C-alpha positions in Angstrom: -0.1 0.2 0.2 1.1 3.4 -0.7 0.0 7.1 -1.9 2.8 9.5 -3.7 2.3 13.3 -4.2 1.9 13.9 -8.5 2.1 18.1 -8.2 -1.8 18.8 -7.3 -3.0 15.3 -7.1 -2.3 12.1 -5.6 -1.7 8.1 -6.4 -3.1 5.3 -4.9 -0.9 1.9 -5.1 -2.3 -1.5 -3.2 -1.1 -4.8 -4.1 -1.2 -8.2 -2.7 2.0 -9.1 -3.6 3.8 -7.9 -1.0 1.3 -10.3 1.3 3.4 -13.2 0.6 3.1 -16.4 -1.3 0.7 -17.8 0.4 -2.5 -14.8 0.6 -5.0 -15.4 -2.0 -7.5 -12.4 -2.8 -10.7 -13.9 -3.3 -12.7 -13.5 -6.7 -15.1 -11.8 -5.1 -12.7 -8.6 -3.7 -11.5 -8.6 -7.3 -15.0 -8.1 -8.6 -15.2 -5.7 -5.7 -12.1 -3.4 -6.0 -12.7 -3.5 -10.2 -16.2 -2.4 -10.0 -14.5 0.7 -7.1 -12.2 1.8 -9.6 -14.6 2.2 -12.7 -16.6 4.0 -9.9 -14.0 6.1 -9.3 -12.8 6.9 -12.8 -16.6 7.8 -13.9 -16.9 10.5 -10.7 -13.7 11.7 -11.8 -11.8 10.8 -8.7 -9.2 9.3 -10.4 -8.1 9.4 -14.0 -8.9 7.2 -16.8 -5.4 5.3 -16.4 -5.9 3.6 -13.6 -5.3 0.1 -13.0 -7.5 -2.3 -11.8 -6.1 -5.6 -10.5 -6.2 -8.7 -10.2 -3.0 -8.6 -8.1 -1.9 -4.6 -8.5 -4.2 -1.7 -8.4 -3.4 2.0 -9.0 -5.2 5.2 -8.7 -3.8 8.3 -10.3 -5.7 11.8 -10.1 -6.8 11.3 -6.6 -7.7 15.2 -5.6 -6.1 15.3 -2.0 -4.3 13.4 0.8 -7.0 12.4 2.5 -8.8 10.9 0.3 -5.9 9.1 -1.1 -5.2 8.2 2.6 -8.9 6.6 2.7 -9.0 4.8 -0.4 -5.7 3.4 0.3 -7.3 2.2 3.8 -10.3 0.8 2.0 -8.3 -1.3 -0.7 -5.9 -2.7 1.9 -9.0 -4.2 4.2 -10.2 -5.4 1.0 -7.3 -7.2 -0.4 -7.4 -9.0 3.2 -11.6 -9.8 3.0 -13.1 -6.6 5.0 -15.1 -5.1 2.3 -16.5 -3.0 4.5 -14.1 0.1 4.4 -14.7 0.0 0.8 -18.4 0.0 0.4 -17.9 3.3 2.7 -15.2 4.7 0.8 -16.7 4.4 -2.6 -21.0 4.6 -2.3 -22.0 2.7 -5.3 -19.3 0.4 -5.9 -20.6 -3.5 -6.2 -20.5 -4.1 -2.5 -23.4 -5.1 -0.3 -24.3 -3.4 3.2 -22.4 -6.5 5.1 -19.6 -5.8 3.4 -20.0 -8.8 0.3 -19.8 -8.4 -3.2 -23.6 -7.9 -4.8 -24.9 -10.4 -6.7 
């Protein structure tokens, strides 16, 4: 996980590669993360050059450090199976009220 400043905007980077060889990201988590990235791009909270998985996610053009930190924390929690923070950080992404992927 990480954030970095790019001029007036921020980049969020998240990946499961550093979690170790035994860490597996559930397919439902990948679906939810991709939906969140899509929503952020559509809402112009991230650039159209965003990268959405399956094990590496990057969002360019996030408007503020606070928002970048919030998204990084939500993506981190999701990569470890907790989709609740992602649901709160990106309302309208494909995540239901219990933190599970909708479907």
